N, C-alpha and C positions, 0 to 999 in steps of 0.2 A: 901721811902728811898730804899726799895728793888728794885724798878724799876731801879734806877740809878745804883745799883750794878749789876743787871742782864744785863742792857744795856752795861756796861763796859765789863762784862764777854763775852757776845755774840760777841761784836766787836773785842775784843782781840783774841778770838778763830777764828773769820773770818780772821784775819790777818795772821794766820798760815796755811790757806787753799790755797794752790797754784793753785788749779783748779778754784777757785772763780773768776768770771769775773765782777759781779755787785751785789750790795745789793739793794733790793727793800724794803724800810722801810714803813710800814703802821701800823696803830693802830689795836688793837683787837676790834671787834665790830664796832659801827657806828662812833666812834671818833678817830682822829689821836692821840691826847693826851689832856685830859681836864685839865692838870696842875698837880702840886704837891698835895699831900694829906695834906691839911692844918690842919687836926686834929693831925698830927705828929709835927707840928711846936712848940707848947708849950714845948715839951720835950727838945728842944735845942735852941730855939730862944733867950732866955735871958742868956744863958751861952756862953760867948765869945769863949772859946776854942771849945765847941761842935758845935757852929755855923760855925766857921772857918773850922772845920773838915768836916762838912756836905758839905759846898761849895767847899772846896779845894780838898777833896778826893772823896766824893760820886758823887756830881753833876759834877765837872770838870773831874773826872775820867771817867764818862760816855760820856761826851761831847768830851773829847780829844780822847777817843777810836774811836769815829765816825770820827773825823777829821784825825786821823792817819791811818785809813785803806787805803790800797793801790789800791783799786778799786773804781769806781764811786758809790756813794750812791744816790739813787733816792728816794725822798719822795713822797708817794702817800697819799695826805692829803684829808680827808673827815671829815665832822662834825666839832667838835671843835678842834682848835689848840691853846691852851691857855698856857701861862706861860712857863712851862717846855716844852710843845709842840713846842712853837715858838723857844725856845733855841735848841731843837733837830733838827727842820726843818732848822734852820740857819746853822747847820753843814753839811747839805746835798749839794751835787754838783748840783743836778737838783731837782726842786720842782714843782710838778704838783698838782693841787687841783680840787676838785669838785666845781662846781659853787656856791653851797650853803655852802661851808666851811666858818668858822668864825675864825678870828685870834685876839689875844689880850694877854695882860699880866696885868690884872687888880689888881696886888698886892698892888697898891697904896691905894686901898679901904681897905686893911688890915692894913695900917699904916706903911709899911716898904718898902724899895727899893729892886730891884733886885741886887744881888751881882755885884760888879764892872766888873769883868772879863766876867761874863755872859752878863751883859748889853752891854759891848763893842762888844761882839760877835754878839748879836742881832742887835745893831746899825750898824755894818759893813754889815750885810746881808739885813736888811730892809731899811736902810738909817736913818740918825740921826733924821730927823724930824718925821718920822713915829715911830721910837723907842720912841721918847718923847711923842707922842700922846698915844701910848700904855702904857708906863710906868708911865708917870706923870699925864695924864688925864684919864687913865683907859679906853681908847676907845677900842671898839671891831670893827674890820674892816672886810669887806667881801672880798671874793676871787677876784672879779673883780677889786676892789680898789688896792689890793696888786699886781695883775698882771700889772696894769697901772703904779704902782710905782717901778716895776722891781724886786720884791721879788720872784714872781712866774714866771716860764718859760711858763706855760699854765694853763688855767682853762677850764674845760669841763664838760659835763654831764656824767652820769655813763657809757654808752656804749663806748663813745670816750675815757674816762679816762682808762677804762679796756683795750681797744685796745692798748693804748700807753704803759701801764704797761706790757702787754704781749709782745709787740714788743721789748721793752728794755731788758726784761729778755732773749728773744731769741738772 
């Protein structure tokens, strides 16, 4: 939950920086985003008001802050991009991935769906059929597949991806 609040705060602050020309968004460590912390879910999942607050304020607050920033947002996706990661990547203007990156939203295995507004965002970015594969069938897809399906602008090995990221930042 704190990730969503921090994401919102960082992007709202970025919106106030007039010298900012681009945001390069990447994960810390080897993964872009491995998804939400499911150990937190029991604290709000069965409380309708708390669940609504989580999705409408925390999650959508972070996602809408990315969508509202006035400069291009480039996703540098490596490792796992799961659930929340797919939602975050769906907000980015340009998406580049390492060839071994993996994408999915296997929350169906937990027995509940992605929130409607978040699912619509993902569906618009990855395409309806791919979203259904991820969300209903809990499929995990590779970067080459998502490049072919139009979700990614490019997928490359590490040196080429690093060069692309350095070029866009410049």
